[in-house]
C-alpha positions as a Python dict, from the first residue, in 0.01 Angstrom:
ca = {
    (1, 'A'): (0, 0, 0),
    (2, 'F'): (112, -168, 323),
    (3, 'M'): (199, 10, 641),
    (4, 'T'): (525, -65, 800),
    (5, 'D'): (674, 53, 1119),
    (6, 'T'): (995, -55, 1292),
    (7, 'V'): (994, -123, 1658),
    (8, 'L'): (1357, -110, 1793),
    (9, 'I'): (1421, -375, 2049),
    (10, 'P'): (1752, -371, 2238),
    (11, 'T'): (1974, -666, 2186),
    (12, 'S'): (2103, -653, 2541),
    (13, 'G'): (2010, -500, 2876),
    (14, 'T'): (1770, -572, 3146),
    (15, 'W'): (1405, -664, 3107),
    (16, 'T'): (1313, -318, 3233),
    (17, 'A'): (1510, -150, 2962),
    (18, 'I'): (1373, -365, 2698),
    (19, 'T'): (1011, -305, 2830),
    (20, 'E'): (1074, 76, 2834),
    (21, 'A'): (1204, 50, 2479),
    (22, 'L'): (890, -127, 2368),
    (23, 'N'): (663, 108, 2536),
    (24, 'H'): (831, 410, 2385),
    (25, 'N'): (812, 261, 2045),
    (26, 'T'): (459, 152, 2079),
    (27, 'G'): (350, 506, 2161),
    (28, 'K'): (531, 625, 1848),
    (29, 'V'): (375, 345, 1638),
    (30, 'N'): (16, 432, 1776),
    (31, 'D'): (64, 800, 1684),
    (32, 'D'): (188, 712, 1336),
    (33, 'L'): (-82, 466, 1275),
    (34, 'A'): (-355, 708, 1367),
    (35, 'T'): (-219, 957, 1113),
    (36, 'K'): (-186, 688, 846),
    (37, 'L'): (-550, 551, 908),
    (38, 'T'): (-670, 903, 864),
    (39, 'D'): (-461, 969, 554),
    (40, 'A'): (-562, 632, 395),
    (41, 'G'): (-940, 716, 465),
    (42, 'I'): (-982, 391, 677),
    (43, 'T'): (-1314, 392, 870),
    (44, 'L'): (-1453, 187, 1147),
    (45, 'Q'): (-1735, -70, 1080),
    (46, 'S'): (-2069, 90, 1161),
    (47, 'E'): (-2433, -12, 1144),
    (48, 'V'): (-2750, 193, 1157),
    (49, 'A'): (-3066, 49, 1335),
    (50, 'S'): (-3357, 11, 1105),
    (51, 'S'): (-3620, 85, 1355),
    (52, 'N'): (-3686, 289, 1669),
    (53, 'G'): (-3586, 142, 2008),
    (54, 'N'): (-3344, -117, 2151),
    (55, 'A'): (-3111, -254, 1901),
    (56, 'T'): (-2834, -510, 1854),
    (57, 'I'): (-2534, -367, 1682),
    (58, 'N'): (-2210, -562, 1714),
    (59, 'K'): (-1988, -295, 1553),
    (60, 'P'): (-1756, -29, 1712),
    (61, 'T'): (-1983, 261, 1587),
    (62, 'G'): (-2342, 288, 1501),
    (63, 'R'): (-2668, 472, 1513),
    (64, 'V'): (-2995, 398, 1700),
    (65, 'L'): (-3324, 558, 1658),
    (66, 'L'): (-3504, 712, 1942),
    (67, 'A'): (-3894, 732, 1941),
    (68, 'A'): (-4102, 1021, 2057),
    (69, 'G'): (-4122, 1031, 2440),
    (70, 'V'): (-3860, 773, 2515),
    (71, 'T'): (-3606, 853, 2763),
    (72, 'S'): (-3364, 539, 2731),
    (73, 'V'): (-3237, 300, 2466),
    (74, 'T'): (-3034, -27, 2512),
    (75, 'V'): (-2778, -132, 2279),
    (76, 'T'): (-2669, -491, 2268),
    (77, 'N'): (-2309, -507, 2147),
    (78, 'S'): (-2067, -793, 2189),
    (79, 'L'): (-1769, -554, 2197),
    (80, 'V'): (-1883, -378, 2513),
    (81, 'T'): (-1747, -460, 2855),
    (82, 'A'): (-1810, -285, 3192),
    (83, 'D'): (-1491, -90, 3141),
    (84, 'S'): (-1581, 35, 2776),
    (85, 'N'): (-1588, 404, 2704),
    (86, 'I'): (-1895, 471, 2506),
    (87, 'F'): (-1930, 821, 2328),
    (88, 'C'): (-2276, 922, 2208),
    (89, 'T'): (-2428, 1230, 2042),
    (90, 'V'): (-2793, 1309, 1942),
    (91, 'M'): (-2767, 1381, 1559),
    (92, 'K'): (-3047, 1616, 1519),
    (93, 'V'): (-3198, 1922, 1709),
    (94, 'D'): (-3442, 1760, 1953),
    (95, 'A'): (-3546, 1788, 2325),
    (96, 'A'): (-3366, 1455, 2393),
    (97, 'T'): (-3019, 1535, 2554),
    (98, 'I'): (-2794, 1253, 2674),
    (99, 'K'): (-2788, 1239, 3053),
    (100, 'N'): (-2550, 946, 3099),
    (101, 'V'): (-2443, 615, 2938),
    (102, 'V'): (-2397, 304, 3143),
    (103, 'A'): (-2196, 17, 3006),
    (104, 'S'): (-2205, -364, 3125),
    (105, 'A'): (-2086, -682, 2964),
    (106, 'G'): (-2253, -706, 2619),
    (107, 'Q'): (-2451, -398, 2629),
    (108, 'F'): (-2485, -24, 2705),
    (109, 'I'): (-2787, 195, 2797),
    (110, 'I'): (-2810, 564, 2688),
    (111, 'Y'): (-3036, 773, 2922),
    (112, 'F'): (-3183, 1099, 2815),
    (113, 'G'): (-3272, 1395, 3034),
    (114, 'A'): (-3597, 1446, 2842),
    (115, 'G'): (-3797, 1241, 2607),
    (116, 'A'): (-3748, 1273, 2245),
    (117, 'T'): (-3984, 1501, 2031),
    (118, 'G'): (-3876, 1301, 1742),
    (119, 'P'): (-4065, 1092, 1558),
    (120, 'S'): (-3725, 904, 1504),
    (121, 'V'): (-3430, 1074, 1646),
    (122, 'P'): (-3082, 911, 1540),
    (123, 'V'): (-2830, 877, 1820),
    (124, 'A'): (-2468, 801, 1710),
    (125, 'F'): (-2222, 595, 1942),
    (126, 'M'): (-1879, 484, 1937),
    (127, 'V'): (-1737, 210, 2160),
    (128, 'V'): (-1367, 237, 2272),
    (129, 'N'): (-1221, -30, 2489),
    (130, 'P'): (-919, 71, 2708),
    (131, 'A'): (-600, -128, 2670),
    (132, 'A'): (-569, -423, 2893),
}
């Protein structure tokens, strides 16, 4: 099934009034779209690294694997900018806890407060880019 939403654009008025109408309707469309995506079971593209350590994953979500004793991992990702919001979580009970995540053009680095006790600790991420 196709999703349809109607954005009401005034046929007269100032550009300010038209812009306000578009912004109002866009917020409503975004709220409706989020609900429709969930209801339709639509998921984001994802990839899981096949080995421990730094990885290249050019998808909005994914998992990297942290080796025992390691305190950082670099993810090369073409979707990432310096302004990207990167959300990460350790996916199993381990000494490795996320200290911070630093994004730059084309990559991000996940730093951990302690090395993994692992042998292979999965760490999930999600890249969210703010609207321009």
